[in-house]
N, C-alpha and C positions, 0 to 999 in steps of 0.2 A: 328112830331114836334107840339109844342103847338101853340096857336094863338098869341104868343108874336112876333111881327114883327120888334122889335128893333134888330138891329145887336148886336151880342155878341162880345165885344172888347177884344182883346188879345194883350197886350204889351209884345214883346219878348225883352229880353236884351241880347246882346252879350258881356259878361264880357271877353274882350280880352286884350292881352298885347299890349303895344304901338306900333303902326305902323306895326303890323303884318297884312298886307292888304289882303292877300288871302281870298277870299270869302269861308267860310266853307261849304262844301256840305251838312253836317248833318243839320245844322240850316236852309240853304236855302231850303232843301227838306222838312223839318218840316213846314216851312211857307207855302210852296206849298200845303202840306196836309191840312193845317188849312183854306186855303182860300176857304171856302164853301160859298154859297150864304147868309147863316145866320151868318157868322163871319166877322169881320173886323180885320186886322192884321197890326201892326205897329212895328218898331224896335228902340230901343235905343242901340247905339253901342258906346263903349268906346274906340275904336281903335285910334282915333285921339286926345285922351287926354294924356298929358305927366304925367303918373302916377308914374314913377320911376326916371325921370331925364335923362333916356337913354333908347334906344330901343334894341331889341334882335340882330338887325343887327349892331347896335354900338358895342355891345359886341363881335360879330364875327369879326368886323373890328379890334378892340383892340387886339384880340387874333390871328390876322393874318390868319384868315380862309376865308375871302372874301374881295373883293376890296370895297372901300368906294363908296357908292352912295348917291345922295341927291335929297329927294323928293321935296325940294323947287325949283328945276329946272323946275318942272312941276306945280308949284304954290300950292304944297300940304304942308300945315303946321299944326301943332298943334293947336288945339282950344285954344282961348285965355281966355275962360270962365272957371268957376268951374264946374267940372263934376257932383258932387252931387246936386249943386243948379240946374243944367240944368235938371238933372233926375227928380228932385221934380217938376220942371216947367212942363216937358212933362206929368207927371202923373196927375198933377192938371188940364192941359188943355184937355188931351185926355180922362181922366176919365176911364181907363180900368177896365173891370170886372175880369180879370186874368192877373197876371204878370208871365211870363215864363222866367227864367234865365238859360242860357247855360253857364256852368262853368267848368273849369279844376281846378286842384288842386292849381296852382300858382295863380289863380285869385279869389280864394274862399273868402279870407278876403276882398278883394275890393268889391266883390259882397254883402257881408254882410253889408259893409258901405252903399251902395246904398239902399239896402232893409230896413235897420234900419232907415234911414233917412226918407223914405216914411212911414213906419208903424208908426213912431212916431206922424205923423199927419193924417194918413189915415189907422187906424189899421184893418179895415174891408175888405181891398183889399186881395183877395186870391193870394198866391205866391207859385209857384211850382219851384223847382230846378231840372234841368237835366243836363246830360253830363257826362263826365268821373269821376269827383269827387263824385258827389252824387251816381253813380253806385257803386263805390268802397268803399265808406264810408257813407252808408245810415243812420246808427245810428248817427254818428257824425253830419249828416246834419239835420235829423228830430228833433234832440235835440235843434236846434237853435229856440228860441221861435217865431221868426218872419217868419219861413218857415212852411207852412201849408202842403205841399204835396211834396213828392220826387219821381222822376222817377227812378226806380232801373234796368230798362231794356231799350229796344228800345222805342222811344217815339212816333213814327208817328202814330200808332193807339190808343195808350192810351191817347195821348194828345187831339185827335180829340173827342174821346168818353168822355173825362173829360169836354170839352167845351159844348158838347151837353147836358150833365147831369146838369151842372151848368146853362146853359141858361134855360132849362126846369125845374129847381128847383127839380131835382130828385136826389135820393141817389147816390152819387159819391164814396162811401167808398169801393166798391167791384171791382173796375177796376183793371184788370191784369197789372202788371209792376208798379204799384203805391203803396206808402205808404201814408196814408192819416190821418193827425191829426185833430181830430173833437171832440168838447166837452170833452177834457181832456183824450181822448183815441186815440191810434195810431193803425190803421188798416193795417196790413202788408200783403198785397196781393201778391201772387205768380208771378214768372216770366212767362210771356206769351211765345206763340210759336214765333220763329223767323220769321222775315218778308221775303218774297220772293222779293229780290231787283229788280227784273224785274217788279214788280207790283207798284213800286214807280213812282211818277210823276217827271217830270224835275224840277230841282232847280228853286227857285223863287229868282231871283236877284234884282227885282224891289224894294224890302224893303231896300236894302243896299244903302249907300252913293256911288255916282258914282266914287268917288276917290278910292274905294276899288278894282277896277279892275287893278289897277297898282301895279306891284310886282317887287322887285329887283331880278336880276338873272345874275350871271356872270359879275357884275360890271355895268349893265345896267338895266333900268327900262322899263317894256313893259306891254301891255295889256294882262292879264293872266287870265286863268280860271282853276279851279281845279274840277275834276270829278272822281266819285267813280266807279272803275272797279270791285273791290271785296270789300267784307266786312268780317272782321275777319282774323284769321291766324291759320294754323294748328299747328304752333310751340307754345311753352310755355316758352320762355325766362323768367328768374326769376325777370327781371327789368321791365316787360312790362304788361299792363293791359290785354292783350289777355291770359295770364296765368290764370287770375280769369274767363274770359269769357268762355275758354275752359272747365274750371272745372264745372261752372254753367250749361253750355249747352252740357255736356257730349261729348266734342270735335266735336261739329257739328256747331259751330258758323261760320265756314268759308263758304262763299257763293260767287259765281261768277255771275255777271251780263252778259247777253248774249252779244256777240260781236255786233250784228247788233243794238240792242237797245242802247248800249254805243255810238257807232258810230254816230247814229242818233241824240243823245243828244249833243254831242260835235259839230256836224254840226250846229245844231239850234243856239247854242250860238256863234259859229263863224260868222254865218250870221247876227244875231241880234245885237251882242255886238262888232263886228270886233276884236275879241281877236287874239293875235299874238303868243301866247305861252300857253302850256298846262302842268299843274302838273297833272299826272295820279296817283290817290289815290288807291293803291293796295299794302298791306303790303307784299304780296308775289306774285309778278308779273309772275315769270317764272315757279315755280313748278306747272305745270298744264299740259294738253296734248299738245303734238307737234302740232296737228291740230288747236287747239285754237290760239296758237301762230302764226301759219301760216296765219290763217284767219285774226287775228288782224293786222298783218303786211301788208297784201294785201289791206284790206278794208280802213286801216288808210291812207296808201299811195295814194289809188285811190280817197277816198272820202273826207278826211280832209286835209291831206297835210300841217299840221302845225308841227313845231318842238316841242317836248316834253321832259319832265323829268319823270323818274320813278325810283323806288328802287327795288332792287332784292336781293334774298338770294344767296349766293354763290354756294349753292347746285344745283340751277337750271341753272347755267352758263356752256354752252358748245359752241362750235364753231358755230353751226347752229343758236342757240337762239341769240347769239351776232350779228350774220350777219342779222338775220330777224329784230332785233331791230334797227340796223343801217339802213337797207333799208327802214324801216318804217318812219324814221325821227327823232329817238331819238337823241337828241342833248347832253343830260346829264343824267348820270346814277349813282346811288349811291348804294354801298353794305356795309353791316355791317362787321366790324373787331372786334369791341368792346374791346377785350383784345388779346394781343399778347402772353400771356402764355397759352399754350394748356391745360394744366392740370386745371389751375384756370378757364378758359373759359368753360371746360367741366363740372367740379365739382360745381362751384358756380353759373355760368350763364346759364348753360344747353344748351349751344351751342356746339354741338358735332362734328363739322367738325374739321379736322386736320389743322395744320398751312400750310402743303403742299397744302391741297385743297384750302385754302384761297389764297395762292400765285398763283396757277395754274389758278384760276378763274380770278384774276386780270390780269395775262398775257394775257389771251384770251380777256378780255375786252379792254386792251390797244392796241391790234392789230387793233382796229376800230378807227374811227375819232371822236367817242363820248367823251365828257368830263367825266372823271371818277373820282368819289369821294369815300373815304372810311370813314365810321363813326366809331370812336373810343370813348371809355368812360374811365375816370380815376377816381379813388376814390371809387371804389366798396367797400362794407364792408370787412374789413380784408386785402385789397389789399396792398401791400408794394411799397416802392419806387422802389425796384429792379423789381417787376412785372410790374410797369408802364413803365419801361424802356424797358421790353420785348415787350410792344405795340408800343413804339417808334421805336425799332429795326425792327419790322415786317413792319411798315410803311416805314422805310428806304429801306427795301428789295423790297417792292412793288412799291415804288418811284413814287407816284402819284403827279400831279400837284395840285390837290385840296384836302386839308387836312381838315377834319371836326373832331373835338374832343369835347366832352361834359363833363361836371362835373357831376358825379353821383348824382342823387337825387332820395330819396327813396318814391315811389309813393304808395298810399293806394292800397290794394288788391293784392300786389305783395309778393312774398317770400322774396325779399330782404328788403322790409319794415319790415316784421316780423322779420327777422334776425338783422336788425338794432336796433329795439326795444329790442330784447332778449339780444343783446350784450351791451345795454346801450348807443348806439351811438346817439340815438335820443329818445325823449319822446314819450309815446304812443299817445298823441294828437298832434303830429308834423304835420305841413302842409308844403309840399316841396317848394322849390324855383324854380327859372328858371334854367334849365340845362344850358343855354348859359353863365350864369353869377354867378350863386350861388353855394355853397358847404355848406351843413348843418351839416354833421356828425362830431361828436366829437370822434375820435379814439385815442387811447392811443399811438399808435405806429408811427402816422403821423399827423401833425397839419393841420387845415384848410388852414392856410397861405401857408404851403408847397404844398398842393394840388392845390390851386389857382394860386401859383407861377408856377408849372409845366404846369398848364392849359394855362396860358398866354405865356409860352415859348415852348410849345409842338411843334409847327410848326418849330420853329427855331432848335430844337433838331433833327427834322426829315430832314430838308432841308439843314442846314449848315453842314460843314465838322467837323469831331470830334475835330480837333485842336481848333475850337472855343468853345467847350463845356465848358471849365472853365470860360469863359466870360458869357456864357449863364447861368451858375449856379448862378453867381452874380445877373443877371437880374431876376432871380426868386424872389429876396428878394424884399419887398415892403417898403424898406427905401430908404433915398436919393440917396445912391450909386447905389442900385439895379434899382430904377426908371430911373436914368440917363442912366444906361447901357441898360436898356430895350428900351428906346427911341432911343439910338444910333444904337442898332441892328435891331430895327423895321425899321428905314429909310433905312438901308442896304437891309433888306429882301423885302421891298416894291418896291425898285428900281430893285432888281434882279429877283423877281419872279412876280411882278404884273404889271410893266410898260412895255408896248410893245416896242420891239427894234426899 
């Protein structure tokens, strides 16, 4: 290090959708990595600004996927001030040397509004963008005149090295995982080696607003933590970023954190922050060794003892695994259905399980006391109304209490984004919306309005008897008659399926 004793100031920005309060492990871990003696780290967080007029949970409540919860019961409200003005004020007062923005596709435009406002008055501040969108669309990101650096891979090592180079006024154009724009030239460095997830520090929650520990779940709001058990996925579904990561890393992007290290981290946060519930971040929790699942179940039950949520692939579901998760304390579990049309699911989505395998896996899970959810997606490129009803029908056969359905959004770096562009359903510069509320494809055989109508009535089609289906079809329409029918049926649905007897 040089003789410069002034701390290097990093302002992290979490460009988040409104009231999605769960603390993100990736950003919290990055902050922990940055907190060296020579760095100072601060966070600007958009979570509590009302950027759209409704939240993701509001959208799920409207589409009858979750019970309504109210953050105001805990004294948690939207900020009353202007987000961009607040951000400019923070920058002026904190005087950061580097601004690092964590962004997903749906928040990219909002992020640019923030950065453009700051750069208009402080053009010399260096800005780096990282997260899912810059990783999948580096050219689109670096083309923005007010973005100086793009992280195209894992950020933990690259960001620390960048701070050291900038602090010491050294050349920073050759850092792996970074594209750097300097003096009119873009230096496109290679992807670096993948990180050993056991080498990462515990998350840093101190930079986050204390309100972010509260998360809705099953109609209640509790003190919740999210922890990374694995990183990556061995599968390459065509709608998911892991398809790109597997291609870039030669199908070696999947890594598992050791069970003892994971347990110790959760215990630390349980003791320090009094968390009551845990989200386990693992895109494929079960396709691993039996011994690892047994070790997890035993150690979690003995040393953590908190209820938790996880998601699984149906390929990993069997009687023993379901029992081990239940014994450990899993209270809620989600598995992907995506499409109920087996041929479409295999050919277009590259999910190769049979419908019977899907049904059998859910039968096993339903034997437990865990709350079971199934994720479905409607509006895939080329998907027809008839194929969407195949998805409705398989949901009816599985007959879950918790129904989750998303409107397809084409994300950069995926095959289905490329297909959507090729078919003319979206423009090449398209930026995706929020899967909980938005549908952006322009397909000739089915309209946006029809997809959104099916999205809001999907749970009705699954849970109500088929005699009601003609009324539900009316409720798909966004006209006066349709909206009136939707409200009428929604009231019945909530009383029947959400209210306790």
